[in-house]
PALO-930139 format. One record per residue: x, y, z of N, C-alpha, C, CB in turn; residue in three letters. Coordinates in steps of 0.1 Angstrom, whole numbers, plus 5000, padded with zeros to 4 digits. Glycine has a CB too. Layout:
BEGIN
XYZXYZXYZXYZala
...
//
This chain:
BEGIN
386188983554385388933544383788893546386188803539met
383188953537381288933540380888803537380189043530ser
379988753542379488603541379388583525377888573549thr
378788673519378288653504379788643498377288793496ala
380988703500381988663492382788563499382888783487ala
382288493509383088383516382888243509382588383532arg
383788173507383688033502383087943512384987983498arg
382087883511381587763521382487653522380287703516ser
382787603534383687503535383087363542384787553543arg
383387253538382987123544383987123557383186993533arg
383187143568383687133582383487013592383187233587arg
384286953599384086863606384286933621384886733601ala
383486883632383886903644384086813653383186973649leu
384886743658385086623667384986663680386586543666leu
384086623688383986663702383886563710383086733705val
384686553721384786453731384186473748386186453732ser
383986613750383586633760382786773760384686613766his
381986793769380886933769380386993756381687053776his
379586943750379286993735378687113735378386893728pro
378287163744377187283743378087393734376587343761ala
379287423738379987533733380387503718381187573742arg
380787393716380987323705379887333696381187193708glu
379087293697377587293691377587473686375987233705leu
377487533697377387683693378287713681377787783706arg
379587683681380487713672379887653655381987653678thr
379587543655379087463647377987523638378787353655ala
376887593649375787673642376287783635374787713650arg
377187853643377887973636378287943622379188023644arg
379087843620379787823607378687783597380987703609trp
377587693603376387663592375587813588375187533601ala
375487903599374687983594375688093585373888033606arg
376788083585377888163576377888083562379688173583glu
377187973562376887863549377887753548376887933535gly
378687743558379487593557378487483560380887573568asp
379187363554378487243555378987173566378687153543asp
378487163577379187123590378587003597378987243601val
379486923602378986803606379886793619379086693595thr
379086773633379786773644379686583648379186903656val
380986543652380786413656380886413670381586313650ala
379886343680379986323693380786203695378686323699leu
381786213702382786123708382786113724384186163703leu
383286023727383385993742382286033752384686063747asp
382686113760381686173769380486273763382486253780ala
381086333751379986403744378886343740380386463734ala
379086193736377586153735376586153745377486033730val
377086173755375786183766374786293762376186223783ala
375186393754373886503751372986413743374186653742cys
373186323737372186233729371286153738372986133720ala
371386173750370286113759369286193760370686073773arg
367986133756366786223761366786303775365586123763pro
366586423774366486493785367886553792365886403794gly
368986533784370186573787370186743790370986513775his
371086793796370886943797371487023782371787003814val
372186953778372686973762371686973752373586863758asp
370686913754369786903745369287013737368886843751gly
368787123743368587233735369687253728368287333741pro
370787273729371987303721372087213709373287293730ala
371787083711371786993700370687013690371686853705leu
369387043696368187063688368487213682366587053697arg
369087283686369287413680370287413666369887493692ala
371287323670372187283659371787233648373087213662ala
370887133652370087063638369187143631369186943642arg
368687253638367787343633368387443624367187413645ala
369587473625370487553616371287453607371587633625asp
370987333605371187253595372687193599371187333580gly
373087183611374487103611373986943614375587163624val
374686883610374586713608375186673621375586643593arg
374786613629375286543642375286413641374486573654val
376486363642376686213646377186173658377486143637leu
376986043664377385993676377785843674376186013687ala
379085873682379885723676379085623686381885713679his
378885503675378385393681378685323693378385323674asp
380185333693380985253704380885343717382785223699ala
380985463716380685573727379585573733380785693723ala
378485523724376985523731376885393739375685533719leu
377585283733377585153738377785163753378585073731ala
379285203754379785223765379185293777380585273762arg
378285353773377285453783375985403781377185623779arg
375985283775374285203778373485293771373685203797gly
373785353762372785453756372185403741373585593754leu
371085323744370785233732369785293721370285103736arg
369185403727368085483718368585643720366385473725ala
369285673713369585843715368585903708370985893707pro
368486033710367486123706367486133690367586263713val
366386173683366286163671367386243662364986193668thr
367686363668368486453662369786413660368586573668glu
370286293662371486253659371386113651372386243671val
372686093644372886003636373785903642373286053624glu
373585793645374585673647375385633639373985563649val
376785623641377685613631378785523637378185753625cys
379585423630380685363633382085433629380485243628asp
383285363633384385413633384685463620385185323636thr
384185353608384485373596383885503588384085263590glu
382785513593381985653590382985763596380285673598thr
383485753606384385873613385385873606384885863628leu
386185773599387585773594387085853577388385593593ala
385985793573385785873559385486003563384485813549val
384786063572384286213574385786263574383186253589leu
386686233584387886293585388886283573388286233596val
389086183569390186173558389586213542390686013559ala
388186203543387686223528386486353523386986063524glu
385886343535384686443533384686583538383686383537glu
385386613548385886733554387086793548386086703567ala
386786913546388187013543388887083555387887133533glu
388287063563388687113578388187043589388187253581ala
388986973598388686903605389186973619389186773601val
388286993632388687023646388486943655388287113650val
389386873665388786813676389086883688389186673676trp
387986873696387886973705387586863719386687093700leu
//
């Protein structure tokens, strides 16, 4: 099916570890016209640390229109008080609303 004929979807991608590959997937979906939100959970929030090796993948995803959330509890567990500006810090309730109400398709990797 061509991109023009494809119906866009609201997608949520929940990422627990090693986010670079999943951010590439999110970028592809966004370039195909989907509204994509990536939620960084657990160890994946490490890429929100300034200078992290996956920082370029995070910035590229944002540049392609991917919304990136970082779970506040996961950030706190890692002592990360000042994440990079490319992420929005969110609480558990925000994640629950994303999964239960906002997204049409949810994938947890």
